[in-house]
C-alpha positions, 0 to 999 in steps of 0.5 A: 529790889536791887541785887544786894537786897535780893542777896540779903533776902536769900541769905536771911531766908536760908538761915531762918530755914536752917534754924527751923530744920535744925530742931524739927528734923531730929524731933520728927525722926524721934517721933517716927522711931517711937511710933513704929519699928523699922527705919526712920528714913526711906530711900528710893531710887528715882530718875533725875536729869537725863534719866540718871538715877538718884537716891531720894531720902524721905522720912518714912510715913507708913509701915514697912512692907516687902514690896517697897524695899 
């Protein structure tokens, strides 16, 4: 595969992924919100490159408790 075709495949895949996520992410957030009380997203500090901490944002999939805050 030449470089132009590879670039087109990458861009096309990115557009398809964004089109899918543009409706799926809000839908999932609504389902989580309707299912239980508490925040929709869970923010956790994790070590990254060179040990530098970063915030990992995930959908909350379990009940909130004090030990995970």
